[in-house]
VEXDRENBA-518067 format. One record per atom (N, C-alpha, C): x, z negated, y; residue in one letter. Coordinates in steps of 0.05 Angstrom, whole numbers, plus 5000, padded with zeros to 4 digits. Example, Ala and Ser with C-alpha at 12.3 -4.5 7.8 and 13.67 -1.06 7.14 Angstrom:
<sites>
526448444886A 524648444910A 526448444934A 525748584955S 527348574979S 525848435001S 
</sites>
This chain:
<sites>
500950014978X 499449924997X 501449945024X 500650185048X 503250185066X 503849955075X 506049895076X 506949735098X 507649465087X 506349415061X 505449135052X 507148885051X 510249035046X 512548895037X 513148655058X 513948345057X 514648245066X 516148335092X 517648435090X 520048515115X 519848845122X 517748935113X 518049305116X 518049345137X 516749205160X 517149285184X 518249015200X 520248955195X 521648695207X 523248695237X 524348985224X 525649065254X 526249465259X 524549545279X 524449795291X 527049815303X 528649945291X 531349975315X 531150285315X 532250375343X 533250565354X 535850695336X 536050935342X 539051095331X 540651015354X 539751035375X 542651035393X 543850775402X 546550795397X 547950515394X 547850265404X 547550075407X 546549845426X 549549765436X 550149625455X 552649535460X 553349165450X 555349185434X 555448925424X 555448685437X 555148675457X 554748445470X 552248375483X 550248565474X 547248425484X 547348295463X 544748135477X 544447875452X 541247865446X 541047785426X 538347755407X 536647835424X 535847685447X 533147705465X 533247985474X 534448155484X 535848415497X 534948565475X 535948565456X 536048715426X 533748735420X 531948545428X 529348555402X 526948655418X 528048625453X 525848745480X 525949035471X 529249115469X 529449455468X 527949485450X 528249495419X 527349615390X 525649505370X 524049205387X 522149085370X 520649005385X 520448925399X 517548845411X 514849055413X 515649305420X 512849555419X 511649515398X 512849405375X 511249465353X 510749065342X 511948875347X 511848585343X 510148485360X 509948585382X 507948485408X 505648555412X 505748735405X 502748855400X 500948655394X 497648775399X 495748675386X 494048865386X 495149105375X 493049345352X 492849155331X 491949365309X 490449325295X 492249415273X 496049305263X 496549415256X 498049205235X 500049395214X 500349155184X 503349085204X 505049265226X 506549065229X 507148705233X 508548525226X 507548295226X 509048215259X 507347955267X 507847915303X 509647665293X 510047595310X 511847395326X 513147195310X 509747035309X 509046805294X 510946855260X 509447085253X 511247105221X 513347115221X 515247315235X 518247335247X 519146995251X 518746895268X 519646635274X 518946395245X 516546455224X 517546245200X 519446365181X 520646585189X 523246665163X 525346545177X 526646445146X 529346335154X 530946535168X 533746435183X 536046555187X 536746705168X 537946635142X 539646845119X 537747025109X 534146915115X 532447195100X 532747365116X 532047335146X 532647635164X 535147715162X 537847495173X 539947615160X 541147785136X 539747705117X 540247865093X 538948085088X 535448105110X 534648445111X 535548615111X 536948515145X 538048745164X 541448785147X 542548595128X 545548645124X 545348865093X 543748775074X 544148915047X 541548885036X 539748815049X 535548795046X 534749015049X 532249045046X 529849215054X 530049305079X 531849225101X 531349325120X 535149455133X 536149435109X 538949525111X 539249785126X 537450065117X 537850265123X 537550275151X 535750115154X 534850215181X 537350065196X 538449955200X 540249725211X 542949865209X 543750065197X 546250105185X 548350165211X 547850265243X 549550295253X 549650105279X 547849775266X 549049555291X 551049385274X 552349245289X 553549095282X 554048825266X 554748675266X 554648405247X 553448235262X 555948295293X 554448005309X 551648175321X 551548355323X 547448395335X 546448355318X 546648375287X 544448245267X 544848065274X 546147915266X 546147515268X 544747545296X 544947625309X 543847625341X 540747605337X 540247795332X 537047905323X 536647695303X 537447595279X 536147425262X 535747125284X 538147065297X 537946785313X 535846715335X 535447035344X 533447065366X 529747025350X 529847145325X 527147185318X 525847005299X 527946875296X 526846635269X 527646285297X 529046325319X 530046165329X 531845945305X 533546075283X 535845955275X 536845995271X 539745805256X 541345905249X 541945905218X 544345925205X 544845975176X 544245705167X 542445675147X 541745555124X 544545355107X 545745545098X 547745525073X 546145395055X 543745435041X 542445365020X 543045454994X 546245484988X 546845574961X 546545254945X 546345094954X 545544814946X 543444684926X 541544904932X 539044924931X 539144924900X 539745134888X 540345264858X 541445044844X 542644704854X 542744534835X 540944294830X 537844374839X 536844134850X 534844324827X 533044134817X 531544074796X 532244174766X 534744244758X 536344314735X 534644244711X 534044404690X 533144184668X 534344134651X 534343904646X 536643644627X 537743744603X 536543904590X 538744074571X 537644364573X 539344464571X 539144764577X 538344934541X 536645104543X 535245174520X 537745314511X 536545274478X 538845404457X 536945694443X 534345664452X 532245884443X 529845764457X 528446024451X 525345934473X 524245614467X 523145454486X 522145324478X 519445384467X 518345504467X 514945664448X 515845854441X 513145954420X 513446144412X 513246404428X 513546594412X 513746804435X 510846964434X 509946904412X 506847084407X 504646884413X 505646614425X 503746484430X 502746554469X 500946414471X 500446464504X 502046524524X 502146694530X 502646954554X 501547054570X 502947164599X 502147384614X 504747464624X 504947834618X 506347854612X 506748124632X 507748174651X 508048354668X 505848274691X 505748464700X 502448584727X 499548554724X 498848674711X 496348714693X 496248544662X 496648324659X 496748334630X 496848424602X 495648634610X 496248804587X 497349144600X 497649304578X 497849654595X 495649784600X 493549644604X 491149784617X 491149664649X 493249474653X 492549334675X 490149184686X 488249084658X 485848934671X 485448824688X 487648574685X 488948324684X 486048134682X 486048194654X 483748014637X 485247854615X 484747544617X 486847444601X 485547364578X 485647414552X 483047284539X 483646964532X 481246914520X 481246604512X 483446494500X 484546674482X 485946484468X 488946424474X 488546674504X 491946604519X 492146444536X 488846484548X 488646344568X 489146064558X 487945974547X 487145744532X 486445474553X 485345704564X 483445484595X 480045724587X 477845444582X 476545544583X 473745514607X 471445664613X 469945534642X 469445314647X 469045184620X 467844754627X 470844654632X 473444764631X 475444614636X 476444744670X 475144934685X 476845034702X 475544874723X 473444604728X 473344484743X 475444244746X 476344224723X 478243994726X 481044034726X 481744264737X 483944324751X 485244204766X 487444094761X 488443944775X 492244064781X 493944024805X 496044054819X 497644004794X 499644054773X 502443974759X 504543894763X 504644144782X 507844114801X 507244424822X 510044394829X 510244544856X 512844704854X 514344954857X 517045034866X 516745114887X 519045104902X 519645224923X 521945384925X 521845654938X 523645774940X 524545734959X 527845634957X 529845674978X 530745765000X 529945665030X 531645805051X 528346145064X 525846135041X 523846305049X 522046175062X 520346515075X 516946315087X 516046545074X 515946665057X 513646775037X 513746775014X 511546784997X 512046714965X 510146994954X 511647234948X 510247374937X 510147624917X 511947494898X 512347584868X 510047434848X 509247594835X 508147384811X 509247234792X 509447084784X 510247054746X 510247094724X 511747154706X 510847194674X 512546974655X 510546954651X 509546694619X 509946774605X 512046734592X 512446834562X 514446614542X 513546554514X 515446444505X 516346024519X 514945904537X 514745704547X 516145824570X 517245904576X 519546064601X 517346254622X 518446184653X 516346294671X 519746444684X 517746694696X 520546894709X 518646944733X 520746924752X 520047074776X 521347124795X 521147264814X 524147374843X 522847214858X 524447294877X 524147094908X 524247254929X 524447234954X 526447324979X 528747224983X 529947054970X 532546864965X 534347114954X 533347334951X 534947594929X 535847464903X 533647274897X 534747184859X 532447234844X 532647264822X 531147204796X 531146884785X 528946694789X 528846464772X 527546434750X 528946314735X 528246264697X 526945964703X 524745914694X 523545634699X 522045464661X 522445234667X 521345164632X 517345164652X 515945344637X 513545404650X 511445124650X 512544984632X 510444674631X 511444494654X 514644494661X 515744334682X 515644384703X 516944634707X 517744814739X 520544734732X 522044594718X 524744554719X 526444904723X 528844844726X 530245084732X 532145064702X 532045304691X 535045334670X 536145514680X 535045694698X 537045924695X 537146084732X 538246174738X 537846354770X 540646554768X 539346834780X 541447064783X 541147124817X 542347094818X 543747304845X 543047644844X 540347754855X 540948044864X 541948214882X 541148414883X 541948574906X 540048514940X 537948494921X 535548414954X 532248334934X 531048294940X 528448134934X 526848254908X 526648104909X 524048184878X 521848084891X 519948344885X 516448194899X 513948324866X 515248404856X 513748564841X 513748374810X 511348384791X 511848194767X 514648314749X 515248194726X 517948144716X 516348294682X 517448384671X 515948414642X 518448374615X 517248234597X 519148054576X 518348274545X 520648304537X 520848434519X 522948444495X 523148444474X 525248554457X 527648744468X 530048764473X 531248984484X 530949144458X 531449394459X 531649544435X 534449614425X 534149544400X 537049674380X 538249344388X 537549164395X 539048824400X 538148564393X 538848484385X 537648184382X 536448014403X 537248094423X 537448014455X 534748014462X 532747874476X 529647884487X 531647964519X 529848154526X 530548174555X 528348144578X 528948124601X 526748204631X 527248434640X 525448614659X 525048844672X 523948804694X 525148904712X 525048844741X 526449004763X 524849134787X 525549194799X 526149094826X 528049094855X 528449034869X 526949224890X 527549144920X 527149244948X 529849404950X 531249424936X 533649704940X 533749954927X 530449914915X 530750124886X 532250144865X 532749854853X 534749874825X 532949684813X 533849804792X 531649724758X 533849554744X 532449314732X 534649064714X 533549044695X 535848984671X 534848944650X 537648624646X 536248444641X 537348174637X 536247974610X 538247894611X 538247774580X 536647484586X 534247414577X 532747294587X 532847024586X 535146934570X 534946744557X 538046594577X 539046754577X 542346634598X 541546694619X 540346984635X 540447014651X 543547264660X 544547344638X 547047604641X 545547854645X 546347904659X 545348224671X 546648344640X 545048624634X 544648704613X 544949064622X 543249114642X 543849424660X 543549424688X 544449474705X 541849604736X 543149904743X 540050064746X 540150284747X 538850364776X 540550474796X 538650614829X 537350794811X 534450804814X 532650914810X 531951204829X 532551134857X 532151314882X 534451264892X 535251494908X 538151504930X 536551444952X 534151544954X 533351564985X 533651235004X 534251255019X 535850945032X 532350825044X 530350855045X 528250805049X 527050675029X 528250795010X 526950694975X 526850434963X 524550384948X 524250144938X 523250124917X 523049874905X 520349834876X 518549564893X 515949674893X 514949514903X 511849414876X 512249584855X 509849604847X 511549474819X 510749334805X 512449254770X 512049404753X 515149554740X 516049694718X 513149574693X 512949814684X 511749844660X 512849864644X 512649714616X 514249744593X 513049874572X 513950084554X 512450254529X 514150284522X 513950184490X 514450354475X 517950424465X 519150254491X 521650334495X 523350434520X 521050424536X 521450644558X 520050494581X 521650414598X 521650294626X 520450484652X 518050474654X 516950684679X 517150574700X 518150614726X 518950494747X 517050654774X 515650464792X 514450624805X 515650584832X 515650804850X 518350884873X 516550814900X 516750614915X 515250654939X 517350684973X 516650664990X 518450665016X 517550515039X 519850505055X 520350355082X 519350645101X 518750855091X 519851085112X 517651125129X 514450925129X 512650875146X 513350785174X 515350625167X 516350405186X 519050595203X 520850675188X 523250785202X 523351095214X 521051185204X 519651435207X 518551405231X 517051175249X 515851165273X 517051235301X 520851205301X 521651215319X 522651545324X 521851575357X 522051825361X 524751995362X 526551875347X 530352035347X 530251965314X 527551935299X 528152005266X 526752195258X 527552305239X 527652555227X 525152475208X 523452525219X 520052425193X 518652595186X 518752665157X 519752475139X 520552605106X 522652505101X 524252605067X 522952405054X 521752285048X 522051985019X 519152205002X 519252154977X 517052254965X 517851994939X 514351964936X 513651744918X 515551874885X 515151644866X 515451784834X 515251604822X 515551664794X 515551514771X 518151494760X 519751454751X 522651334739X 522951294710X 522451524683X 522451314665X 525951264664X 526051124641X 528651014637X 528350854606X 531250944593X 530750754567X 530750494572X 530350354561X 529950054565X 531249864555X 533750124529X 536350004512X 538149974535X 538050204556X 541150254568X 540050314587X 537550334606X 537950484641X 538350684643X 538750864618X 539151164634X 536351294636X 536651474650X 534051584660X 533351804638X 531251794638X 529152004620X 529452254632X 527352144649X 525752364670X 524652174702X 524752414720X 524452264746X 521452524758X 519252404759X 517352584762X 516452544796X 516152654813X 515552614849X 512252574842X 510252594861X 508352494875X 507252804878X 509252864896X 509453124909X 511753284891X 509853494889X 512553694871X 513753774891X 513153894923X 514154084942X 517653964950X 519353954951X 521453894964X 521053924995X 520753675004X 520853645045X 523153855063X 521353985076X 522254115094X 522154215126X 524054385141X 523054315158X 520854425178X 518854305189X 516654375198X 516554445229X 516854215247X 516454285271X 518454125285X 519054115315X 520053895326X 517953705344X 518553475353X 517453275360X 517453345397X 516453135412X 517053175445X 519553095453X 520852955437X 523552855441X 525153165430X 524753315414X 526153535411X 527353425380X 526153215362X 526853165336X 525653325323X 527753355299X 526453585268X 524953375266X 521753465259X 520953355228X 520653505206X 520153435176X 519353375153X 517253295151X 516853495125X 514653485103X 513953705081X 512153635065X 510253425065X 512553175048X 510152985059X 512652715047X 509852375048X 512052345028X 509851975025X 509252014998X 506851974995X 505051954971X 506751584948X 508151464965X 508751234953X 507151194926X 508750984909X 506850864895X 506650524890X 504950424903X 505650134901X 505350034885X 503550064858X 503649904839X 503749954819X 503849824797X 505349884765X 502950064750X 504650184728X 502950454729X 501550304703X 499750514697X 497650394671X 498250674645X 497950604625X 499250704605X 496750724584X 495851034579X 494551154562X 495851224537X 496250974521X 497951104484X 496051294470X 492751334477X 491851544462X 491951824467X 492451884497X 492152054508X 495252114519X 497351904510X 500152034524X 501252064539X 498951884553X 499551894597X 499851684612X 500351644635X 501651454640X 499751534677X 498551294689X 496451334711X 497951194737X 498451294754X 498451164784X 498051174798X 497051024826X 495651134847X 497851164874X 497551354886X 498851384910X 498151334934X 499451244952X 499651184977X 499151515006X 498551375023X 498851705051X 500951785050X 501252005060X 502952155080X 504852035095X 505552145096X 507052045133X 507752225140X 507552405136X 508652715157X 506152885152X 505953225166X 504653335164X 506753575148X 504953705126X 502353685126X 502553575100X 499553495108X 498553225079X 498453355061X 499253165038X 499553205008X 497553234994X 497253404977X 494853384965X 493653154935X 496453064946X 497552864915X 497152554938X 497052534949X 496452264971X 493152114973X 493751944979X 490651824970X 490451754947X 490851884919X 490751984890X 491151794870X 489551934850X 490351824822X 491552004801X 493752054795X 496152194779X 496152144756X 496252314738X 496552274707X 498852474700X 501752304692X 503352444678X 503352464645X 504552604628X 505152524608X 507552424610X 505952114585X 508851964581X 511752064574X 511652234559X 514452354552X 515152604563X 515652724583X 515752874598X 516152884633X 513852644640X 512952604666X 511752854670X 510753024660X 508653324670X 505753124685X 505953244702X 503353274710X 500653444706X 499853204696X 497353264676X 493853354692X 493553114707X 492253264732X 491753014759X 490353154778X 489852904797X 487752884805X 486352724819X 484752654842X 484052464867X 484152624897X 484052544918X 482252514918X 483352174931X 480152034945X 479952124975X 481752054987X 481652175017X 484052305031X 483152545044X 484752835043X 485852845065X 488552875075X 489252945104X 490152735108X 490052555103X 491452225108X 494352205105X 494552315137X 498452395142X 498852045169X 500151895153X 500651625179X 503351515173X 504751565199X 506151295198X 505150925221X 507050835217X 505950545238X 506750675273X 507550815281X 508250955304X 504650985311X 503351155299X 499351105297X 499350895314X 500050615312X 498250375327X 501250305345X 502850475353X 505050345369X 504550505390X 506250445419X 505950525445X 506950665444X 509450745431X 510151055428X 510251145412X 507751385406X 506251465393X 507751735378X 510451815388X 511951975391X 511252165358X 513452045333X 512052105307X 508852105301X 507951925303X 504552005297X 504152225293X 503152305258X 502152635259X 499352705279X 499952945280X 496953065294X 494753075277X 492852975294X 489752875279X 490652625253X 492152355258X 492852225236X 491152135226X 490852005190X 489051965179X 488651615187X 486151575164X 486551285174X 487851045155X 489851155133X 491850895129X 489650895107X 488950945082X 486950915062X 488950895032X 490650865038X 491650885014X 490950674993X 492150704953X 492050534946X 493250384936X 494050064945X 495649924936X 494449804914X 494549884888X 492649704863X 493049914838X 494249774826X 493049944799X 490350014782X 490850304778X 488250474758X 487950194734X 484850174736X 485050004705X 484050114687X 484650154661X 483550314641X 481650184616X 478850354617X 476650044604X 476350214582X 474750164564X 473550264545X 471050104540X 468250264549X 465050144547X 463850134513X 462250034512X 461949944488X 460850204480X 460350394486X 459250594478X 460750804475X 463050664469X 466250894467X 466251074493X 464851054506X 466251174538X 468850984556X 470651224562X 473051114581X 472651104613X 473350944616X 473650974651X 476050924663X 476451004688X 478950914698X 477550904724X 478950604735X 476550444752X 478850334774X 478750384801X 481250254820X 479450244851X 479750004860X 478950004889X 480650114916X 479850204926X 481850314955X 481450174981X 483850204989X 483050085021X 482050175043X 480050365043X 477750425043X 474850345044X 474750155023X 472950015012X 471350124998X 472150254986X 470550474965X 471550444934X 470150334921X 470750334894X 470350624881X 472650704857X 472050904849X 471350904817X 469651014799X 470451054774X 471751314758X 472951434738X 474351714729X 474151674704X 473451914699X 473851974671X 476652094666X 477751944642X 481051984640X 481652294620X 479752204604X 478352474583X 477852784600X 477252774630X 475853014629X 477653074656X 479452994657X 481653134679X 481352874708X 480152804698X 479252584722X 476652594743X 475052704725X 472952804736X 471652464748X 470552514773X 469252234786X 465852184770X 466351954770X 464051864751X 461751714771X 463151514789X 461751474811X 464051374823X 461851204855X 463651104869X 462250964893X 462650694895X 461450474918X 462550384941X 461850314958X 462950204979X 462649894968X 464649804990X 463649464980X 465549355009X 466149375025X 467749345049X 468249655068X 468649565092X 468449695124X 470449955112X 473849825101X 476249905102X 477949875127X 480450045127X 482350015150X 485149955136X 486249995152X 489849905149X 490149675135X 488749515141X 487949215115X 485849165115X 484249385110X 481549325100X 481149355074X 478549375065X 478149415033X 479549265013X 479449444992X 480649274974X 484549224973X 485749134972X 487949144976X 491449174945X 491048824932X 492548914916X 491348904891X 489448854881X 488748974849X 485848774842X 484748854831X 481648804815X 482748774792X 480248714773X 481148594741X 477448624729X 477948674695X 476448764694X 475948654660X 473348594650X 473048424637X 472648704603X 472048874613X 470749114596X 468049154605X 466648974621X 463949134626X 463349104654X 464749014674X 465448974700X 468149054712X 467349034732X 469649014745X 469848914773X 471648714776X 471548504788X 472848564826X 472248514844X 474348654868X 473748564894X 476048414901X 475848304925X 477048434945X 475348324980X 475248525002X 476948385009X 478048525029X 479048385051X 478448505076X 479148715092X 478048725114X 477848555138X 480548445136X 482148265158X 482648375171X 481948215207X 481148375234X 483048115240X 483548205273X 484448105288X 483948045316X 484047795334X 482547735347X 483648025377X 482448145390X 483348345415X 483848265436X 485648095440X 485547835461X 488747835467X 490648015453X 493747955461X 494947835446X 492647685427X 494447335424X 495547555390X 495247655368X 495947675350X 494347525326X 492847395333X 490747235325X 488547365312X 488947225278X 487147285257X 484347225271X 482747445268X 479547395271X 478547245253X 477046925253X 476346775232X 473346905225X 471747035238X 468947135241X 469247385220X 471147585208X 470947765186X 473147785171X 471147965153X 471947995125X 471647785107X 472747915084X 472147835063X 469347745044X 469647725014X 467947805006X 467947874980X 467047774944X 467747824934X 465747914907X 465348244888X 464448404882X 465048464857X 462348394835X 462548464814X 461148734805X 462448884800X 460549264792X 460249294761X 457849394758X 457949484731X 460149664732X 460749704702X 463149944695X 461850224695X 459350174685X 458150434671X 456550524686X 455150374707X 453850554730X 454350514762X 456850334762X 457950234788X 455650074816X 453550024794X 451449834820X 454149634822X 452649434842X 454049154848X 452549034835X 452948784811X 451448624792X 452648354797X 453548244825X 455148064834X 456348034860X 455847914875X 457047894907X 456847634919X 459147504921X 460447404934X 460147284958X 458247214980X 458447245015X 461647115015X 462947215040X 465147125052X 464146765060X 467546705064X 467046405062X 468746365090X 466346245108X 467746185139X 469746085138X 471746095161X 474345905163X 473545675181X 471345605202X 470745405217X 471745415233X 472745175237X 475945085255X 478245125250X 478745285223X 481345225217X 483045435225X 485145365241X 487145565254X 489045735233X 489245935240X 490346205225X 489546295214X 487046305201X 485546335182X 482546495181X 482046625154X 481246895160X 479146855129X 477646955128X 474947045100X 476147275084X 478447435092X 479447595078X 481247475050X 480347685030X 480347645006X 482947905002X 485647864997X 487348065001X 488748064973X 488647884965X 490147824947X 489647934916X 490747944896X 489348084867X 487647904862X 485947964840X 484047834831X 485447764795X 484247524779X 484447494767X 483347444743X 482547424716X 480247414705X 480547274671X 479147104673X 478847034644X 475447014635X 475546994611X 472546954607X 471046824620X 469546924633X 467546704641X 467346624672X 470446744677X 470746594708X 473246824725X 472046814744X 473847014761X 475946814789X 478446884786X 479446654806X 481246944827X 479846844853X 480846974872X 482446814894X 484246854904X 485346704942X 485246844958X 484946724979X 484446914997X 487246795023X 486246925048X 488546855066X 488046535077X 485446465079X 484746305083X 487246035069X 487646055048X 490245895029X 489245805005X 485645885007X 484345744985X 484345864965X 484545784944X 484645984914X 482445794899X 480145964895X 477445914881X 477746094864X 475346014840X 473746034818X 471246094817X 470946194809X 467246384801X 465646384784X 464246364777X 463546464743X 461946694761X 462946834730X 462047074731X 457247154741X 457346944761X 453947014759X 455446914796X 457446884804X 457146754830X 458746534839X 456246334821X 457546084819X 459945924837X 460945804852X 463745644859X 464045434849X 466145494821X 467045234804X 468445064810X 470445144823X 473545014824X 474845154852X 476045044867X 476645054901X 479444874901X 481544924919X 483444894925X 484844884935X 485544814967X 487044824985X 489944874985X 490845124980X 493845094987X 496445175006X 493645035032X 495845035062X 495644815065X 498444755051X 498744375051X 501944375050X 502644155053X 505444055042X 505343985016X 508144024999X 507244004982X 510743834955X 511343654947X 513243504940X 513543734911X 516243864922X 517644034894X 519443914875X 519543994850X 520243944831X 523544054834X 524044274851X 526644294859X 527644164885X 526943974895X 527443834917X 527144014945X 525844274945X 526344404972X 523644314988X 523644335013X 521344255025X 519644535014X 517344425013X 514444645006X 513544605014X 512144845031X 509144925043X 507645125039X 505545115026X 502745285020X 502045475038X 501045665036X 499745805068X 497245985054X 497046275069X 495946445064X 497046605031X 494846625017X 494846684987X 494347004995X 496647244987X 496747504988X 498247574973X 497847884958X 499648054954X 498247864914X 499947834895X 499347804874X 497547574875X 495447614855X 493647384839X 494847174814X 493246994813X 494546764797X 495146814774X 496346714757X 497446774730X 496646474707X 495046654686X 492946384667X 494446454647X 495946234626X 497446184605X 496846014594X 496345924568X 496645644556X 495445414572X 493545474575X 492145184587X 493145244622X 495745274633X 496145364658X 494645574673X 494545534695X 495145664730X 496745684744X 498245894746X 499245934773X 499646034796X 500245954823X 498946164839X 501346094859X 501846354880X 503446354892X 502546324921X 505046094942X 501746064966X 504046124997X 503046255009X 505646245034X 505846625042X 503746755047X 504446915061X 503647045084X 505846955109X 504447005137X 505047195152X 506347475128X 506647715148X 503947775170X 502247725162X 500547875183X 497947675200X 499847385214X 498647215226X 496946965203X 497046995174X 496646785165X 498946605166X 497846365150X 499746115145X 503446205130X 505146175135X 506646125119X 507145975102X 508746085078X 510245825063X 511645955042X 512345755024X 514945854997X 513345674974X 512345694965X 511845554941X 509645734924X 510345654895X 508645694872X 507845364852X 506045474855X 503645154843X 503445244818X 502744984801X 502544994779X 500144814767X 497344874754X 495644744747X 494944764710X 494344454718X 492644484681X 489844274687X 488744334667X 485944234668X 486943874664X 485443754671X 485943374663X 483543354652X 484043054648X 480443004636X 478942894656X 476342844636X 474842744657X 475442474666X 
</sites>
């Protein structure tokens, strides 16, 4: 989904060299304020979100992380000046945090059975249903009202918690903005190992035996477009592969494992970089890269836009423009073993001409990457951040509404044997396609108004009969304050998969006098038999029966005592949805990019006794 990443639009740099002696305030005013200080309905985080970040987090982003390509011509002193100014902080030197909360005894084998309760990867199964069966959840609807906090884990030096955990064999694996992957004991939260990597990991991690080996491995991607295989027990690196050389490329969606192959979706930051009048916008194309799980060797790479970007026209400043571009893949691929196919959902175009495969569902052949079919939901949606900025030089003529797909398609087999590929869009429309008839549209149902941060964002869930969809439609006050509008957005819906009819609707929950609050539900939905879990920008995690009755709620926007001794604070819930496995529920809290409350925690709950 466009510009969703925590630091995707952290700094908008121009290509003209800045004088080294300029301080952070001057640099910010010259190169950042036009985006971050505007009150437009934009994905770019405001000053409050930047201030909540740590110095190390910002400096890491502009030095070797997600914004390094945009800051490559800046000196070290300039990077440090910007980081200090926007955060109001200095270096924290948080290396000692790794020693806190270590497990008393390092594991010599997996604590629990590998075939026991688990949540593996983004969607818990190859169909990306986000539905956890009863035997794996080990948590019933009757027990949900008794959920109580068991432990909290804080990410050192972070102001956002945006990666979902994977739970397998009694271990929990999760990435962080601290550019590390953490392995925890799933029951206690103590740290088994940590591994420093090149960039932050915001996508889910997949676990599997390493083919041709006696090792168990975890597989994931980072925000510099690297894919990794790591020994799950020890944290030792097995292999690392750069899946895309474009400077703005990243891995935001979770790589999906199937039959010894890792399918890696590739997205980018070029919507931010391409907004500058001196930038030759745009040359990135989304893709899926198939890697050998055993070695990391590339098998094939399939681009979402077949045509290589070529020179088109020049902008008003005389900068050469390119196209077609965009169609990034923000979410995990969905596997269809029956048809030997892989399904992905794409983002908007970045430049003209708009691509016919942007804002679309695409089917690729698993073995070759050949495009089997495409179904576009919103044509002519060419968009970059400049369309929301004061300087609209690189905004495409007749820009689109930024209605890309930010979630994975869900593959479902109905009771009568018919199959449906269902997905919700930022437009506020839920779509059902026929995967066995070239993606033919079966039905379309509107549940939200839509917008750049509107409609359905990160993920829906399905139990095979219904699809459960959360609505964002987050809005900001138009008073120059960049504050959330506490009266707009939200709503949770259950739709019959056979007909598209809305059969359950939970109205938005008002914020009252709560500060930095919105009723918007942007985070992914998760599901167990009879219960739908949905986290909100308000900071509340709620559980509803499938008839819409509220069963349980918990306010995560508060301070916690963390098992690893780090100051812990919850906040807005966005991005990943809760993970349920082995009678426990895990949720991230603290996603302050869009004026919500920042935070840095992973929370673990279990059902208490009466």
